[in-house]
Steps between C-alpha positions, in 0.01 A plus 500: 500500500848460647369209711413286198784306333584576140322252270694344212365607163591167343391226744292717738687371804488719810817357662771752595725601212881479498670840454765514227799730560761619253776618729339726761205586272166319523439389140168317531333195648456132418198280565577220746257264326554532125820710475345785298687827553399863506735795473481851631445781253797662327438819695502317835823319406665825392402677823620206711833500315539873564451442873788251526735662246738760637461843345764692314687486172588129528132402480413706192514339154803714407674401825437131440637521145807691618571228761457237231741675264767551769533130577253279307635174645449615860158649418362173364681247721556696823872422519816649355652346191838337557772627268635240261801313640824540312789259526833683513 
């Protein structure tokens, strides 16, 4: 069964499908003919994310919220916030 290409459920094309990645995680595939997409199951996505996410407190929900509360600007933008300039 691995020898046969995956058939599109929409247009029934048997051309190779384009793999869609979100970061390092394989999210799904896209039909080369009609553009219809399929996604992996939520369980597969969660397990794939666990494989590439470092373990420890920083990856837990509480750790993520604590990082966000320490410096929200850096958490959302990835860079430090410049202090306001004062003219003296």
